[in-house]
N, C-alpha and C positions, 0 to 999 in steps of 0.2 A: 745630368750631363753638363759639363762646363763648356760653354761656347763663347765665341768672341765675334764682334762685328766691326769691320772697318768702314767708317763713314768718310768716303773719299770726295768731299765737296771741293777740295783743292788738290786733287790728284794724289799721287803717292810716289815716293822715292825710297831707296834703301835706307838712307839715314833717317827719314821721316818715320819709317816703320820701326826702326830701332828706338828712336826717340819716344814714340808713343808707348812702346812696351816698357821702357824704363820709367816713363811717367806714370804708367799703370801699376808699377810695383816690382818690375824685374830688377834684381840687384845688379847695379853697375859693376860692383866688385866681382860678383859671381860670373858676370858676362866677360869681364877682362880676363879672369882666370881661365875660362873656357877658351877664349881666343888665343891665349898663350900657347895652347896645344898646336896652333898652326905654325909656330916657330918663325914668325915674321919679324925679323930684326928691324928696329927703327920705325915700326909702324905702331901707332897707339890709337886708342879710342878715348875721346874726351867728351864730357857732357857739360852743358851749362843751361841754367834757367834763363828764359827769355820771354818776351811778350810778342804776340802776333795778333793784331786787331784787338788789343786790350785783354787778351786771354793768355794766362800763364801756361807755358809749355816747356818741354825739354828738347834741346837741340843736341843731336849726336854728331860728333865731328871726328872723322878719321884723318889722322895726320901721319905724314911720312917724313921723318927727319932725315935730311941728306939723302933721301931716296931719289935716284935718278929716274926722271920721268920717261921711261921707255915702255914700249908695249910688250905684252906677254901673250903668247898663243894659248889656245884652248889646252894644248898638251901641257904647257907650263903651269897653267892654273890647276889642272887635274893632278899634276905631280905634287903641288903644294898640299892639296887636300889628301892625297893618298899617303904622303909621308908624314902627315900630322898624326897626333895621338887622339884625335876626335873619336867619338863613338861611331859604330858602323852605320847606325840609322842616320846620323847627321851627315856622315860622309856620303852615303848613297844619295840622299835627297839633295845635297849640295851639288854633287856631280850632275844630277838630273837637271837642275835649274841651269847650270852653265851650258850644258849640252843643248838645252832648248834655245837659249839666247844665241849660241853659235850657229845652230841650225837655221834659224830665221834669218840671221845676218848673211849667212852663206847663200841662201836662196835669193835674197834681195840683191846682193852684189855679185852674183854669179861666180862664187868662189867655193872651194872645198872648205869644209869645216876646219880642217887643219891649218888653213890660211887665215882664219879669222883671229884678230888680235883685240885684246882689251887694253885700254889706254890710260885712264885716269889713275895716277900713282901706279902705273904699271898694272892696272886691274886689281890692285890689292884692296882698294876701298870696296870694290864689289865683293871680294872674298869675305871681308869682314862683315859687310851688310848681310850677305846671303847666309853665311854660316851662323852669324849671330842671331838672325831672325828664326832660322830653323831650330837651333838649340833652344832659344828663348821660349818658343811656343810649347815645346816639350816640357821645359822646366816649369812653366806656369800652369801646366796641366790642362791646356786647352785641347779639347778633343775634336772640335769642329769649328771652322772659320767661315763666316758669312761676309760678303763684301757688297757694298752698295753700288749703284751706278757710279762710274768714275768720270770725274771732270778731267779732261785731257789737255785743255788749253788750245791755243791756236797760234798762228804766226809762223815763224821760221827759227831754226836753231842751227848754229854753226858747229861743225864737227870735222873729223879728219877727211870725210868725203865731200866737204863743202857745205853749202847752205841747204838744209833739208826742211821740208814742211813739218809742222807740228799737228798731230802727233807724229813722231819720227816713224819711218817705215817699219823698223823692228818692233817698236812699241805697239803699233797697230796690228802687226802680224801676231804678236803674243796675245793680244786681246781679242782675237777672232772668236766670234760666238758669244762675247760678253758685252753687257750694255755700257756704252760710253756716251758722253755728251760734252758740249763746250758752252761756256757762258760768254765767250768772246774775249777773254783775257789773253793778251798776246804774250804768252810765256809757255815754256814746256813744263806742264804741271805733272804729267806722268812720264817717268823715265823708263827705259828698258828694264833696268833692275827692279824697279817698283812693279812693273807689269808682270815680270817673270815670277816674282814672289807672290803677288796677289793670285795669279792664276794657277800656281803650283800648290799653294797652301789652301786657297779658298775652295770650299765645296760648292757653295751656291752664291749667285749674284742677284741682287735686286733689293727687295724690301727688307727692313730690319725684322728679325724673327722675334717672337714673344719671348721675353726672358726676365728674370729677376736680377737687376743690375747689382753687381758687386764692386767693380772698379772702372774708372774712366781715365784714359790717358790721352794727352795731346803731344804729337810729335811736330816740331817746328820745321818749316821749310827754310831755305837759306835767305830768301828775300822778303821784304815787306811788299805786299800787293794791295790792290783796292779792297780785297776781301781778306779775312783771316787765313793766312797761308799755313794751314794746319792739317794734320791727319788725325782724326779722332778714333780711338780704340775703346770699344765698350765690351767689358767682360762680365759674364753673368752665368746663370744657370737656366737651362731650358727644362721645364718640368712637364711631363706628359699630363694631359688633362685627365684627372680621375684615374691615373694609371693606365689610360687607354690611348691608342692611336690607330688610325686607319692605314692599312698598307695594301699594296698590290702584290698578288702571288702569281708569278708567271711560270708556266710549266711546258715542257716539250719532251716527247719520247724519241730517243735516237737509237738505231740498231745497226748503223752502217758507217760509223765514223772511227778513224784511227784513235785508239784509247789515249795516245800520247797528247792529243789535242785538248783533252779535258782540262789538263793543268793550265794550258794557255787561256782557255775560256774562263775558268774560275778566276785566274789572276786579273784578267782584263775586266771582268764584271766587278770584282772587289775594288779595282782601281776607279770604277765609275761611282763609287760611294753607295753601292746598294747595301741594304741592311744585312742580307745573308744570301749565300748561294751554296747549294749542296747537291750531291749525286746519290741516287738510290737505284740499286739493281732491280730490274723488273723482268717479267716474262710476258711477251706479246703473243699475238695469235701464231698458230703453228709452232708454239713452244720456242719462239726465237728469243734468245737473251737480249736485253736492251738496257739502256740507262735512262733514268728520268732526271732531267736537270730542273731543279726548282730554284727560282730566284725571288727573293722578297725585296721590294723597293717601294719608294714613295710614288704617288700618282704622277709627280712632275717628271720622274725618270722613266715612266712606263714606255713612252715611245722610243727612247734611245736604247732601252734594254731589248725591246722587240726587234728594232733595226739591227742591233749587234748580233743577236742570236740567229736571225735569218741570214745575215751576211757571213758569219764566221763559223756556223755549224752546218751539218747536212740536213737539218730539219726542213720538212715541207710545210710545216704549220705549227702553231702553238696556241695555247689558251691562257686566259688570265681571269682573275676574279678579285674583288675587293673583300678584305677581311679586317677584323679588328684584333688587336693583340694588346696584352697588358705588359708594361715594361717597368722594371725597377729603375730607379734613378741611378745613373752610373757616372763615376768620375775616376780620374787617375790620382792616386795618393802615393807620394814618394815617402818611404820610411827608411831611416838610417840603420845600417847594420855595421858590423866591424869590417865588412868588405866594401863598404860604400853604400850609396843610396840605391834602393830597389823600388821600382815602380809597381804598385799594386792596382789592380782593377777592383774598385770598391762598388758594390751594389747596395742601394738603400731602398727599403720598402716601408712605408709608413713612418718615415723619419729615422728608422733604425737600420743598422748595418745588417744586411741579410747574407752577404758573401764578400770575402776578401781573398783575392788570389794574386800571387806574384806573376809578373810578365815573364814568360819563358825566355824570350830573346834577351831581356835584361840580365836574367840569372846566368844564361849561357855566356854572355859577354864578360861578366864578373868572374866566372869560373876560369875562363881562358886567360884573362888578364892577370889573375892572382895564382894561376897554376894549381888550383885545388879542384876537388871533385864537385860536379854540379849538385850532387846530393848534399854536400856540405853547405852550398849556397842556399839550397831550398830549406835546409834545417834552420839556417840563420833567418831566412825569410819568415819561417813559421814562428820563430821566437818573437820577431819584430811584430808580426800580426797579432800574436797573443797579447803582447804588452799593449798594443793599440786598443784591442777589444776590451781589455781589463780597464783601461783608462776611460773608455766610453761608458762602460758599465758603472764605474764609480761616479762619474759625472751625473748619470741618470739617477743613481741612488741618492746623491746629495740634493738633487733638484726636487726629489719627492718628499724630503724631510719637512715636517710641519714646523712653522716658525714659532 
């Protein structure tokens, strides 16, 4: 599994996140081409190499030539995203991030979300940062993002509402339940956009996970500070120890719940980043038909899963146990076809490819955009997969030849 870790010793902002990704290998040209789908005239993304605390880094800069600095409402921002030609996954995730920001701002300032406005370059810099980051993580094949404790800074920051304490109220609300700290540097180190992206994309906060490091990127903040004003991105692979890992299996029998609610329960549990959730039809005493809900999760998520199931279902009790499971190493592999890139889920066991399957949503989107049968897309995917496997086989054969 390909994972990433944000080391937020100097907080995070939207431009620092983009800068760290580009520094770690995300193509600036590919990113600009994707951002063109937003159809934002006179808005451009520039990058430059710089030093912060003696460390080389990439600074991402969003510029708006002749752009009138007026505010845009949440509705305006969502229309920009909806009218773009971005992929459905990027659109949906971007909308979700903006709605989260607007929701906390509305609660803090006692307004309706429709009244919330985005100000810097009319909010377009935030659109570029959020859309760019969401697309970039998919493009880099990152399946899970971990985040360190976040240095938020201290002091005050001036905005449209006047002088606000740091961290800004919206930033603090977005980080609810996440670990933060301050070293006393009087600066806004964590911005609302940075907080929204970290908490929307990040799965776990805290210590760095064990990984085999592949790439490192540094995104530069705008100012020179007493410490290196950088966001560090570490990308690598998380290998299961000897192919095994410990998981918690949580089960409950339900015979009196509206069947329509199961869809909601499964969607919410998967949103909590559990490993798996599935339903099994069973027969209970007195021959009553019922449903067994089984959830597989990490030990860290056990209490939240139990709390959710008791609150959101009609269960009166549940049971759990610790088990071991063996897992193939998994990663996302984009392969080129004549209809465009298709993302494959690739499983490896013992260093060899054990399974290679195209993502259905990706194939569906290409079929709709090209106006062809989804069977045709899957046939093209099958050809691309066979070519990849043949290449892997030839490489292994060459490596075995005696010198």
